[in-house]
DOMARLUM-953765 format. One record per residue: chain; residue number from 1; residue in one letter; x, y, z of N, C-alpha, C, O in turn. Coordinates in steps of 0.001 Angstrom, whole numbers. Example, Ala and Ser with C-alpha at 12.3 -4.5 7.8 and 13.67 -1.06 7.14 Angstrom:
! residues 2
   kette    nr   rest      n_c1      n_c2      n_c3     ca_c1     ca_c2     ca_c3      c_c1      c_c2      c_c3      o_c1      o_c2      o_c3
       A     1      a     13190     -5690      7800     12300     -4500      7800     13200     -3300      7800     14236     -3319      8465
       A     2      s     12850     -2250      7080     13670     -1060      7140     12900        30      7870     13409      1138      8039
! end
This chain:
! residues 167
   kette    nr   rest      n_c1      n_c2      n_c3     ca_c1     ca_c2     ca_c3      c_c1      c_c2      c_c3      o_c1      o_c2      o_c3
       A     1      x     40338    134235     37383     40102    132841     37762     38805    132689     38562     38541    133448     39495
       A     2      x     38016    131707     38181     36728    131475     38841     36928    130895     40233     37815    130071     40454
       A     3      x     36109    131326     41148     36028    130772     42500     34604    130275     42700     33646    130900     42245
       A     4      x     34478    129152     43380     33162    128549     43604     32200    129566     44226     32548    130296     45154
       A     5      x     30982    129587     43683     29922    130455     44186     28796    129631     44792     28585    128478     44416
       A     6      x     28085    130226     45721     26872    129625     46273     25758    129886     45252     25390    131041     45039
       A     7      x     25216    128842     44620     24199    129060     43579     22969    129830     44063     22489    130719     43359
       A     8      x     22458    129509     45239     21260    130203     45730     21556    131682     45989     20744    132542     45648
       A     9      x     22702    131982     46583     23079    133379     46822     23286    134111     45493     22967    135294     45377
       A    10      x     23812    133413     44504     23994    133999     43174     22649    134327     42550     22483    135384     41942
       A    11      x     21679    133414     42699     20331    133669     42198     19681    134864     42876     19039    135681     42217
       A    12      x     19844    134967     44181     19303    136116     44921     19937    137420     44434     19251    138423     44234
       A    13      x     21249    137388     44249     21963    138586     43784     21492    138991     42384     21323    140177     42098
       A    14      x     21286    138011     41526     20819    138300     40165     19417    138899     40181     19132    139831     39428
       A    15      x     18543    138373     41030     17193    138922     41150     17251    140395     41560     16536    141226     41000
       A    16      x     18097    140713     42529     18271    142104     42952     18907    142931     41832     18543    144090     41634
       A    17      x     19843    142347     41109     20493    143033     40001     19525    143354     38878     19675    144366     38193
       A    18      x     18531    142494     38685     17511    142759     37671     16826    144094     37953     16556    144862     37029
       A    19      x     16549    144368     39201     15893    145627     39568     16769    146832     39237     16257    147927     39004
       A    20      x     18078    146637     39214     19001    147733     38916     19253    147904     37420     19274    149029     36921
       A    21      x     19449    146783     36693     19856    146892     35295     19249    145867     34364     19733    145692     33245
       A    22      x     18208    145188     34793     17470    144200     33993     18202    142862     33874     19146    142593     34617
       A    23      x     17764    142042     32948     18124    140625     32874     19597    140345     32600     20234    139629     33372
       A    24      x     20147    140885     31534     21544    140595     31199     22472    141108     32288     23387    140405     32719
       A    25      x     22237    142318     32723     23030    142902     33805     22932    142031     35060     23952    141708     35670
       A    26      x     21725    141654     35444     21526    140895     36674     22304    139595     36695     22970    139285     37682
       A    27      x     22226    138836     35620     22932    137555     35566     24435    137763     35520     25172    137139     36285
       A    28      x     24896    138630     34635     26331    138858     34482     26951    139385     35774     27971    138870     36231
       A    29      x     26341    140402     36358     26905    141006     37568     26902    140027     38726     27844    140019     39518
       A    30      x     25873    139201     38848     25832    138230     39937     26998    137241     39843     27627    136920     40851
       A    31      x     27280    136768     38645     28352    135781     38460     29736    136423     38516     30591    135990     39288
       A    32      x     29955    137435     37715     31279    138055     37624     31556    138936     38845     32669    138939     39371
       A    33      x     30557    139671     39288     30740    140538     40454     31054    139763     41713     31935    140161     42474
       A    34      x     30355    138663     41954     30618    137848     43144     32000    137206     43072     32692    137106     44085
       A    35      x     32403    136773     41887     33738    136205     41720     34794    137283     41956     35786    137031     42641
       A    36      x     34598    138464     41407     35548    139565     41585     35699    139938     43057     36802    140241     43513
       A    37      x     34599    139917     43793     34666    140229     45223     35557    139237     45961     36277    139616     46886
       A    38      x     35512    137974     45560     36359    136956     46185     37836    137152     45831     38715    136833     46631
       A    39      x     38102    137671     44642     39481    137793     44157     40180    139070     44626     41410    139114     44655
       A    40      x     39441    140088     44987     40062    141299     45496     39943    142498     44581     39368    142426     43495
       A    41      x     40502    143600     45046     40334    144912     44425     40736    144957     42961     40065    145622     42172
       A    42      x     41796    144280     42571     42245    144398     41185     41265    143813     40183     41400    144054     38983
       A    43      x     40289    143056     40639     39287    142460     39749     37949    143192     39790     37006    142789     39110
       A    44      x     37856    144241     40564     36558    144851     40818     36244    146098     40002     35307    146819     40345
       A    45      x     36974    146378     38955     36742    147590     38195     35933    147420     36926     35890    148336     36104
       A    46      x     35295    146284     36741     34556    146043     35499     33341    146964     35403     32629    147145     36391
       A    47      x     33094    147543     34242     31919    148420     34072     30644    147604     33818     30196    147493     32676
       A    48      x     30072    147045     34861     28916    146155     34739     27736    146807     34021     26947    146122     33369
       A    49      x     27616    148117     34139     26490    148819     33526     26453    148635     32013     25399    148809     31402
       A    50      x     27579    148288     31397     27564    148066     29949     26637    146912     29574     26190    146829     28430
       A    51      x     26344    146022     30518     25497    144866     30244     24009    145214     30232     23179    144343     29971
       A    52      x     23665    146444     30504     22250    146825     30460     21702    146838     29037     20485    146860     28851
       A    53      x     22569    146826     28033     22078    146796     26644     21263    145541     26363     20431    145540     25456
       A    54      x     21487    144468     27129     20793    143209     26892     19370    143161     27422     18690    142147     27263
       A    55      x     18908    144228     28044     17560    144246     28622     16504    144007     27554     16551    144578     26464
       A    56      x     15551    143149     27896     14435    142889     26982     14859    142252     25676     14284    142535     24625
       A    57      x     15873    141385     25739     16323    140702     24525     17085    141624     23589     16871    141592     22377
       A    58      x     17956    142430     24127     18799    143431     23468     17968    144684     23174     17312    144807     22140
       A    59      x     18031    145583     24118     17374    146883     24054     15918    146809     23597     15461    147592     22764
       A    60      x     15209    145838     24175     13781    145722     23931     13378    145012     22650     12192    144979     22323
       A    61      x     14329    144441     21913     14011    143784     20646     13524    142345     20821     13166    141699     19837
       A    62      x     13502    141839     22035     13001    140488     22341     13706    139400     21538     13085    138426     21113
       A    63      x     15018    139579     21335     15792    138538     20642     16314    137564     21691     15515    136999     22437
       A    64      x     17595    137352     21776     18174    136427     22750     17814    136854     24164     17962    138023     24520
       A    65      x     17345    135916     24967     17001    136209     26358     18211    136849     27043     19319    136316     26990
       A    66      x     17989    137981     27678     19075    138718     28305     19793    137964     29398     21012    138083     29528
       A    67      x     19062    137181     30195     19762    136461     31261     20672    135387     30677     21730    135112     31243
       A    68      x     20286    134772     29556     21179    133826     28880     22382    134553     28284     23508    134061     28361
       A    69      x     22150    135707     27700     23217    136511     27128     24233    136884     28214     25440    136794     27991
       A    70      x     23752    137295     29374     24630    137652     30488     25413    136466     31010     26594    136592     31332
       A    71      x     24768    135317     31096     25465    134117     31569     26543    133694     30579     27646    133332     30991
       A    72      x     26247    133731     29282     27243    133352     28278     28443    134300     28321     29585    133861     28183
       A    73      x     28190    135588     28512     29288    136547     28636     30125    136240     29881     31353    136311     29839
       A    74      x     29459    135898     30986     30185    135535     32213     30995    134262     32004     32138    134179     32455
       A    75      x     30424    133272     31327     31169    132037     31042     32443    132351     30266     33497    131773     30530
       A    76      x     32341    133259     29319     33486    133611     28481     34631    134176     29330     35802    133934     29039
       A    77      x     34290    134918     30366     35294    135515     31250     35783    134522     32309     36971    134497     32631
       A    78      x     34878    133708     32848     35185    132904     34029     35631    131473     33747     36197    130828     34630
       A    79      x     35395    130967     32563     35639    129552     32284     36735    129353     31238     36815    130104     30265
       A    80      x     37585    128331     31444     38559    128003     30399     37906    127327     29199     38482    127304     28111
       A    81      x     36706    126775     29389     35947    126121     28322     34486    126556     28424     33659    125827     28971
       A    82      x     34166    127736     27901     32803    128254     28050     31762    127573     27173     30585    127553     27535
       A    83      x     32156    127015     26033     31175    126477     25091     30284    125387     25688     29067    125448     25510
       A    84      x     30845    124382     26396     29937    123364     26949     28998    123908     28023     27896    123392     28209
       A    85      x     29431    124938     28721     28557    125558     29728     27390    126268     29057     26244    126153     29491
       A    86      x     27696    127003     27994     26639    127698     27252     25663    126690     26664     24450    126876     26757
       A    87      x     26178    125632     26063     25312    124591     25498     24393    123997     26562     23191    123851     26341
       A    88      x     24963    123656     27716     24168    123045     28791     23111    124022     29317     21967    123634     29552
       A    89      x     23496    125278     29501     22556    126264     30030     21408    126525     29059     20245    126554     29462
       A    90      x     21733    126715     27784     20691    127002     26797     19744    125814     26627     18534    126000     26502
       A    91      x     20278    124619     26623     19439    123414     26514     18507    123308     27725     17315    123037     27575
       A    92      x     19049    123520     28907     18258    123492     30136     17142    124537     30059     15994    124244     30391
       A    93      x     17476    125741     29627     16512    126833     29540     15368    126493     28578     14203    126753     28878
       A    94      x     15699    125922     27444     14675    125585     26447     13698    124522     26925     12523    124557     26559
       A    95      x     14167    123570     27742     13381    122373     28077     12784    122351     29476     11947    121497     29769
       A    96      x     13189    123259     30337     12791    123218     31744     11665    124212     32015     11658    125322     31481
       A    97      x     10728    123803     32841      9674    124724     33284     10316    125746     34229     10744    125417     35335
       A    98      x     10367    126988     33757     11049    128053     34495     10092    129212     34742      9137    129400     33988
       A    99      x     10338    129976     35773     11447    129855     36701     11235    128731     37705     10112    128427     38106
       A   100      x     12356    128121     38098     12334    127029     39068     13009    127441     40370     13406    126591     41167
       A   101      x     13135    128727     40577     13792    129302     41746     12964    130517     42150     12578    131323     41304
       A   102      x     12697    130643     43438     11916    131794     43905     12747    132560     44937     12898    132118     46076
       A   103      x     13279    133700     44529     14076    134496     45464     13201    135190     46496     11982    135287     46353
       A   104      x     13865    135666     47538     13159    136404     48581     12650    137735     48018     13304    138364     47187
       A   105      x     11496    138138     48481     10968    139450     48109     10032    139455     46913      9650    140524     46437
       A   106      x      9657    138285     46419      8715    138268     45302      7316    138630     45805      6965    138366     46955
       A   107      x      6530    139237     44924      5188    139670     45285      4093    138810     44677      2964    138795     45167
       A   108      x      4429    138091     43601      3416    137351     42849      3730    135860     42848      4880    135469     43053
       A   109      x      2714    135020     42618      2959    133581     42529      3910    133252     41372      3903    133913     40335
       A   110      x      4710    132235     41574      5646    131772     40560      4907    130835     39607      4471    129756     40010
       A   111      x      4766    131243     38343      4085    130425     37332      5146    129976     36324      5573    130777     35493
       A   112      x      5576    128723     36379      6585    128269     35417      5991    127940     34054      4810    127617     33927
       A   113      x      6852    128032     33035      6477    127636     31676      7746    127182     30959      8859    127515     31366
       A   114      x      7560    126423     29894      8680    125932     29092      8815    126838     27876      7888    126947     27073
       A   115      x      9967    127487     27739     10178    128457     26659     10271    127792     25293      9737    128320     24317
       A   116      x     10941    126641     25202     11122    125980     23919     12082    126706     22994     12230    126332     21830
       A   117      x     12739    127750     23507     13623    128582     22693     14505    129410     23623     14091    129703     24744
       A   118      x     15715    129800     23192     16528    130713     23999     16178    132185     23749     16846    133081     24264
       A   119      x     15148    132425     22971     14782    133790     22627     13800    134380     23640     12991    133668     24234
       A   120      x     13890    135675     23816     13056    136403     24761     11570    136332     24389     10740    135990     25232
       A   121      x     11236    136646     23159      9834    136735     22760      9061    135431     22989      7996    135472     23605
       A   122      x      9555    134267     22515      8809    133037     22777      8736    132690     24263      7733    132154     24735
       A   123      x      9804    132999     24994      9804    132720     26432      8701    133504     27130      7944    132944     27923
       A   124      x      8609    134780     26841      7569    135613     27451      6187    135204     26953      5242    135137     27740
       A   125      x      6058    134935     25668      4752    134547     25110      4229    133276     25765      3052    133200     26120
       A   126      x      5095    132277     25928      4653    131017     26550      4292    131240     28018      3350    130635     28531
       A   127      x      5045    132111     28687      4718    132415     30067      3379    133143     30146      2573    132850     31029
       A   128      x      3131    134075     29252      1850    134812     29256       669    133860     29073      -375    134029     29702
       A   129      x       840    132870     28217      -220    131878     28013      -428    131073     29291     -1563    130884     29731
       A   130      x       670    130595     29890       577    129766     31107         4    130550     32285      -776    130011     33070
       A   131      x       388    131813     32408       -14    132612     33566     -1314    133392     33362     -1935    133859     34317
       A   132      x     -1711    133521     32088     -2874    134342     31736     -2665    135814     32125     -3605    136512     32506
       A   133      x     -1409    136263     32019     -1045    137649     32312      -547    138332     31045      -122    137666     30101
       A   134      x      -600    139638     31026      -145    140436     29878      1386    140578     29898      2018    140512     30953
       A   135      x      1953    140774     28715      3405    140873     28624      3968    142142     29266      5146    142168     29622
       A   136      x      3175    143174     29420      3662    144391     30057      3115    144559     31475      3048    145675     31990
       A   137      x      2725    143451     32101      2176    143487     33457      3298    143485     34504      4444    143138     34219
       A   138      x      2926    143883     35715      3868    143836     36842      4289    142392     37121      5432    142135     37501
       A   139      x      3363    141456     36930      3676    140038     37153      4744    139548     36167      5648    138808     36554
       A   140      x      4643    139958     34893      5643    139544     33908      6989    140179     34201      8027    139535     34051
       A   141      x      6978    141418     34612      8240    142073     34954      8921    141331     36102     10123    141071     36052
       A   142      x      8160    140994     37123      8754    140237     38231      9200    138865     37756     10258    138389     38168
       A   143      x      8426    138225     36906      8800    136917     36376     10168    136972     35713     10973    136059     35895
       A   144      x     10447    138013     34953     11756    138122     34303     12864    138309     35327     13975    137817     35126
       A   145      x     12590    139002     36410     13565    139113     37495     13820    137775     38155     14964    137416     38432
       A   146      x     12750    137038     38408     12874    135711     39005     13603    134768     38046     14443    133975     38473
       A   147      x     13285    134852     36763     13974    134048     35755     15467    134380     35722     16298    133485     35572
       A   148      x     15802    135644     35859     17203    136057     35919     17901    135363     37086     19027    134885     36945
       A   149      x     17242    135309     38222     17797    134595     39375     17957    133110     39114     18966    132513     39489
       A   150      x     16962    132509     38470     17027    131071     38170     18173    130753     37220     18883    129765     37410
       A   151      x     18358    131585     36200     19432    131356     35228     20792    131554     35887     21710    130770     35646
       A   152      x     20937    132579     36709     22213    132805     37397     22531    131649     38341     23682    131223     38439
       A   153      x     21527    131149     39026     21720    129998     39926     22212    128789     39144     23179    128142     39546
       A   154      x     21561    128482     38038     21965    127347     37209     23368    127566     36633     24171    126634     36591
       A   155      x     23663    128786     36190     24991    129089     35646     26074    128869     36700     27138    128332     36391
       A   156      x     25812    129279     37942     26773    129045     39024     26965    127547     39264     28084    127094     39502
       A   157      x     25880    126784     39202     25993    125321     39356     26873    124730     38258     27720    123879     38532
       A   158      x     26675    125176     37020     27474    124670     35902     28949    125051     36060     29833    124225     35832
       A   159      x     29213    126296     36448     30588    126723     36685     31226    125925     37818     32380    125508     37716
       A   160      x     30473    125713     38897     30995    124932     40019     31303    123502     39602     32340    122962     39985
       A   161      x     30428    122883     38831     30653    121507     38358     31907    121435     37484     32708    120509     37608
       A   162      x     32068    122424     36598     33241    122432     35737     34515    122607     36571     35536    121982     36286
       A   163      x     34455    123439     37577     35609    123664     38454     36004    122367     39149     37189    122053     39253
       A   164      x     35013    121613     39624     35286    120327     40288     35936    119328     39331     36834    118580     39719
       A   165      x     35475    119321     38077     36002    118362     37091     37424    118693     36663     38166    117808     36237
       A   166      x     37810    119965     36774     39156    120359     36333     40141    120416     37491     41335    120629     37281
       A   167      x     39651    120227     38708     40536    120315     39900     41352    119054     40082     42139    118958     41023
! end
């Protein structure tokens, strides 16, 4: 059962999680891990490391953005109605200049861009154009961590809103 999360704290946790296991892991662990901590020991045995396969759009293939993949997986576990949450998150991701959240500990300026797609490759390509940085640069790597935080924050907001509507 889902418990309300602090969206900003969830975003911070996801940013830190990105450093451990990349985008899908960061988003999924921030949402599910924080909820499990609230629920107690019997919910804390999930093998979060399995979500590292989503790094770089599924093992570097630049397909579905890993942070979206992680959020959708978390919705499936945490929500009685995950489909509208996934729809809202993916639509927001496609149309919003992201990242729109800057976690603590960033080293580079936050350069937002509009992905126009839920896929990793177009998201990174549009960001590279906007930032004038290379796709394998330290700035792009940090950008994906920051994006992971932004997506986790938005996912927590969507979960919280759904919880309020069903209460």
